[in-house]
One Martini backbone bead per residue (centre of mass of N, CA, C, O) as a GRO file, in nm:
protein
  167
    1SER     BB    1   5.730  16.264   8.289
    2ALA     BB    2   5.760  16.279   8.595
    3VAL     BB    3   6.009  16.460   8.611
    4LYS     BB    4   5.895  16.693   8.449
    5PHE     BB    5   5.662  16.755   8.636
    6VAL     BB    6   5.811  16.807   8.913
    7TYR     BB    7   6.001  17.018   8.798
    8LYS     BB    8   5.803  17.225   8.667
    9ASN     BB    9   5.636  17.257   8.950
   10GLY     BB   10   5.864  17.251   9.204
   11TYR     BB   11   5.886  16.979   9.374
   12ILE     BB   12   6.153  16.870   9.220
   13LEU     BB   13   6.462  16.957   9.218
   14GLY     BB   14   6.763  17.006   9.148
   15THR     BB   15   7.102  16.959   9.248
   16SER     BB   16   7.145  17.152   9.005
   17PRO     BB   17   7.134  17.332   8.712
   18THR     BB   18   7.224  17.030   8.550
   19THR     BB   19   7.096  16.834   8.770
   20TYR     BB   20   6.896  16.542   8.930
   21GLU     BB   21   6.934  16.264   9.037
   22PRO     BB   22   6.732  15.997   9.035
   23ALA     BB   23   6.916  15.773   9.220
   24THR     BB   24   6.875  15.924   9.465
   25LYS     BB   25   6.810  15.911   9.778
   26LEU     BB   26   6.534  15.939   9.980
   27SER     BB   27   6.446  16.162  10.221
   28ARG     BB   28   6.263  16.290  10.477
   29GLY     BB   29   6.313  16.585  10.397
   30MET     BB   30   6.231  16.559  10.103
   31ILE     BB   31   5.932  16.469  10.119
   32VAL     BB   32   5.830  16.713  10.288
   33THR     BB   33   5.916  16.918  10.073
   34ILE     BB   34   5.738  16.830   9.848
   35LEU     BB   35   5.464  16.865   9.993
   36TRP     BB   36   5.509  17.164  10.065
   37ARG     BB   37   5.526  17.259   9.770
   38ILE     BB   38   5.245  17.174   9.680
   39GLU     BB   39   5.123  17.373   9.925
   40GLY     BB   40   5.299  17.653   9.902
   41LYS     BB   41   5.483  17.698  10.145
   42GLN     BB   42   5.385  17.673  10.430
   43ARG     BB   43   5.362  17.846  10.731
   44VAL     BB   44   5.475  17.805  11.069
   45GLU     BB   45   5.493  17.845  11.386
   46GLY     BB   46   5.785  17.844  11.528
   47GLU     BB   47   5.977  17.571  11.624
   48SER     BB   48   6.145  17.310  11.609
   49ILE     BB   49   6.135  16.998  11.799
   50PHE     BB   50   6.391  16.913  11.648
   51PRO     BB   51   6.738  16.889  11.698
   52ASP     BB   52   6.787  16.790  11.373
   53VAL     BB   53   6.637  17.074  11.298
   54LYS     BB   54   6.750  17.344  11.130
   55GLU     BB   55   6.712  17.665  11.010
   56ASP     BB   56   6.946  17.623  10.766
   57GLN     BB   57   6.761  17.412  10.642
   58TYR     BB   58   6.570  17.337  10.366
   59PHE     BB   59   6.349  17.157  10.561
   60TYR     BB   60   6.250  17.318  10.805
   61GLU     BB   61   5.958  17.415  10.727
   62ALA     BB   62   5.847  17.144  10.624
   63VAL     BB   63   5.865  16.990  10.899
   64LYS     BB   64   5.689  17.165  11.062
   65TRP     BB   65   5.438  17.138  10.879
   66ALA     BB   66   5.416  16.823  10.900
   67TYR     BB   67   5.392  16.804  11.202
   68GLU     BB   68   5.146  16.989  11.254
   69ASN     BB   69   4.979  16.793  11.031
   70LYS     BB   70   5.044  16.480  11.086
   71ILE     BB   71   5.246  16.348  10.862
   72ILE     BB   72   5.467  16.341  11.086
   73SER     BB   73   5.722  16.189  11.294
   74GLY     BB   74   5.916  16.090  11.533
   75TYR     BB   75   6.135  15.953  11.746
   76ASP     BB   76   6.183  15.837  12.053
   77ASN     BB   77   6.450  16.035  12.077
   78GLY     BB   78   6.334  16.317  11.920
   79THR     BB   79   6.394  16.270  11.631
   80PHE     BB   80   6.384  16.286  11.269
   81ALA     BB   81   6.590  16.217  11.048
   82PRO     BB   82   6.626  16.387  10.751
   83ASN     BB   83   6.869  16.188  10.617
   84LYS     BB   84   6.698  15.952  10.607
   85SER     BB   85   6.608  15.701  10.441
   86VAL     BB   86   6.343  15.576  10.242
   87THR     BB   87   6.099  15.368  10.192
   88ARG     BB   88   5.836  15.280  10.017
   89GLU     BB   89   5.650  15.248  10.269
   90GLU     BB   90   5.715  15.524  10.399
   91LEU     BB   91   5.617  15.697  10.167
   92VAL     BB   92   5.327  15.596  10.176
   93VAL     BB   93   5.260  15.682  10.463
   94ILE     BB   94   5.306  15.988  10.411
   95LEU     BB   95   5.107  16.016  10.180
   96ARG     BB   96   4.860  15.922  10.343
   97ASN     BB   97   4.872  16.131  10.565
   98TYR     BB   98   4.845  16.370  10.371
   99THR     BB   99   4.565  16.286  10.260
  100LYS     BB  100   4.403  16.245  10.534
  101LYS     BB  101   4.511  16.474  10.744
  102TYR     BB  102   4.531  16.724  10.545
  103ARG     BB  103   4.310  16.676  10.296
  104GLY     BB  104   4.060  16.485  10.393
  105ILE     BB  105   4.087  16.198  10.254
  106ASP     BB  106   3.962  15.904  10.201
  107THR     BB  107   4.153  15.585  10.256
  108ASP     BB  108   3.987  15.333  10.383
  109SER     BB  109   3.813  15.240  10.122
  110ILE     BB  110   4.096  15.173   9.992
  111LYS     BB  111   4.176  14.824   9.878
  112GLY     BB  112   4.421  14.652   9.789
  113ASP     BB  113   4.582  14.345   9.683
  114LEU     BB  114   4.865  14.223   9.837
  115THR     BB  115   4.862  13.903   9.762
  116GLN     BB  116   4.972  13.937   9.460
  117PHE     BB  117   5.244  13.959   9.614
  118ASN     BB  118   5.533  13.790   9.694
  119ASP     BB  119   5.606  14.031   9.944
  120TYR     BB  120   5.364  14.099  10.150
  121THR     BB  121   5.496  13.987  10.428
  122LYS     BB  122   5.712  14.238  10.442
  123ILE     BB  123   5.518  14.420  10.557
  124SER     BB  124   5.467  14.643  10.772
  125SER     BB  125   5.220  14.686  10.992
  126TYR     BB  126   5.206  15.006  10.975
  127ALA     BB  127   5.177  14.979  10.628
  128VAL     BB  128   4.935  14.823  10.519
  129SER     BB  129   4.704  15.035  10.468
  130ALA     BB  130   4.879  15.215  10.285
  131MET     BB  131   4.941  14.994  10.068
  132GLU     BB  132   4.652  14.941   9.994
  133TRP     BB  133   4.597  15.224   9.891
  134ALA     BB  134   4.832  15.242   9.681
  135ILE     BB  135   4.724  15.003   9.514
  136GLY     BB  136   4.421  15.092   9.476
  137THR     BB  137   4.527  15.377   9.322
  138GLU     BB  138   4.809  15.339   9.173
  139VAL     BB  139   5.063  15.476   9.294
  140ILE     BB  140   5.149  15.186   9.310
  141THR     BB  141   5.338  14.918   9.170
  142GLY     BB  142   5.461  14.653   9.053
  143PHE     BB  143   5.693  14.414   8.959
  144ALA     BB  144   5.722  14.212   8.682
  145ASP     BB  145   5.985  14.030   8.718
  146ASP     BB  146   5.868  13.939   9.050
  147ASN     BB  147   5.600  14.025   9.181
  148THR     BB  148   5.665  14.303   9.343
  149ILE     BB  149   5.694  14.599   9.580
  150ARG     BB  150   5.938  14.665   9.755
  151CYS     BB  151   5.894  14.807  10.047
  152TYR     BB  152   6.214  14.792  10.151
  153SER     BB  153   6.303  14.981   9.950
  154THR     BB  154   6.477  15.239   9.853
  155ALA     BB  155   6.405  15.538   9.777
  156THR     BB  156   6.386  15.767   9.508
  157ARG     BB  157   6.353  16.032   9.309
  158ASP     BB  158   6.206  15.880   9.079
  159VAL     BB  159   5.997  15.742   9.259
  160ALA     BB  160   5.875  16.003   9.367
  161ALA     BB  161   5.793  16.118   9.090
  162SER     BB  162   5.601  15.886   9.013
  163ILE     BB  163   5.408  15.899   9.256
  164ILE     BB  164   5.328  16.202   9.228
  165TYR     BB  165   5.225  16.178   8.936
  166LYS     BB  166   4.998  15.970   9.012
  167TYR     BB  167   4.869  16.145   9.242
   0.00000   0.00000   0.00000
């Protein structure tokens, strides 16, 4: 249902006319492109500030839009690393930034209980409030087989589809 929803709405496209590749790792460029598509592919003026984001890349306009709207930031070395895979916690941080900073929705008042998960101590400090929000809104849920949230796991296209569908 999630994959059908995101595909039908044009948020996550196929990797070819006949393939979707749900297990493919989600990159930073992919997640900002998904959010950009949700918002109708809004354009922003100027050029990308990131030297590793070139005009001929599919995520170029999305990265400019996401940076302009404070949804994402770059690394200390000035790059964006658009092809770098994102973890589940990084995905949640970006989605929370989108919700709070772009859409103007209060995310601070929603706090799920992270201590219910066996791996809650592995959440990076910068991601704790975003993970609390995601658990509190049930945008993400834990894994029943080991009662973890696997915040450190690399997110895949099917995970992104599921999270966007729940969102």
